[in-house]
Structures are given as structure tokens and as C-alpha cells.
N, C-alpha and C positions, 0 to 999 in steps of 0.2 A: 142401677145407676145409669143415668142418662148421659148423652154426649154433650159436653159443654158447647155453647154456641160459638166459642172462639175457634173450635176445630172446623166448623162449617163455613166460616168466612172465606177461606181461600177457594173453596168449591163454588161459592156464590160468585166470587169475583171472576173465576175462570168461566163459569157458565154465562155470565153477563158479557164478558169479552167475546166469547164465541158468538153469542147472539148479535152483538153490535157489529161484528165483522161480517157475519152472514147477511144482515140487513143492509149494510153498506154496499157489499158486492152486488146484492140483488138490485139495489137502487141504481148503481152505476150501470149495470147491464140494461136495466129498463130505460135509462136515459140514452144509452148508446143506440138502442133500437128505435129511437124516435118516439118513445112513450108507448111502444107496442110490446106485446109478449114475445119472448124468444122463440125462434123457429127450431123445429126438430126434424130430422130425416130429410135434409135438403138434397135433392137430386140435381142433375145437370140442368134440367129445364128451369128449376127454381133459381139456380145460380145465374143462368142466362137472363132471366127476367129481372133479378135483383141488380145485375150489372146494367141492364137497359134502364131501369128505374133510377139508378145512380147517375147515369149519363143524362137523363131527362131532367131530374129534379135536383141533383147534387147530394141527395141522401140515399143511403143504401136501402132503406125501407120506405122511401117517399114514393107516392103515386100521384099522378095528375090525370085530370079529365079533359084537358085541353085538346082540341082537335088537331091543331098544328104544333109542330115541334118548335122549341125555342131557337132563336138565332144561334148559329154555331153548331147545332146538332148535326148538320150534314157533314161537317168536317171532323166530327168526333166519331171516328170509325172504330168499331169494336174488333175488327179482324186483326189478328196478330200475324205479322209477316216475318219471314226470316231475314236476317241481315246478309246481304251479298258482299262478296269480297271483290270490289272493283277499284 
């Protein structure tokens, strides 16, 4: 005696919902990275370069080949200073 197809419908619905959710999250992550693949094993140097790229282009994964920095970049200091109590 076989299994009636009505018993398999909930499993098909659950499987399709997990697939749609996974594909949606993958697409959102792809769009957030500027159309590039996700990075893995990011060390301090990579974080520093990503911060520099963000300050130069406005995007975390953006890169530019311009020789000169854009206007306002000289005022965009990456150094973090402590707040003094004066």
C-alpha cells in the first residue's frame, strides 16, 4: 500500500518555503555586498581596507582606481580619539 499524495503535500510546502527563504536571504546578502560574493576569514587588515574603501567610495565593498581622493576625504579621519573631560 502506497502513501497517499495528500500526506506528502505538507512536506512539499515546508521544503519549498525553506528553499524560498534561503534563496531570499542569499539574494539580500548578495545585494548588500554590492553584487560581490561574501567574504570569509576577515582579519584586521581586511577590516581596515574595507573601512578605507567605505570612506573613499561610500560602499563597504566599493573600490576606486582614481589617483586623487575625493573632496572631503582629508577631513574624514579614521583615527578614533578618546573624549576628554574639559
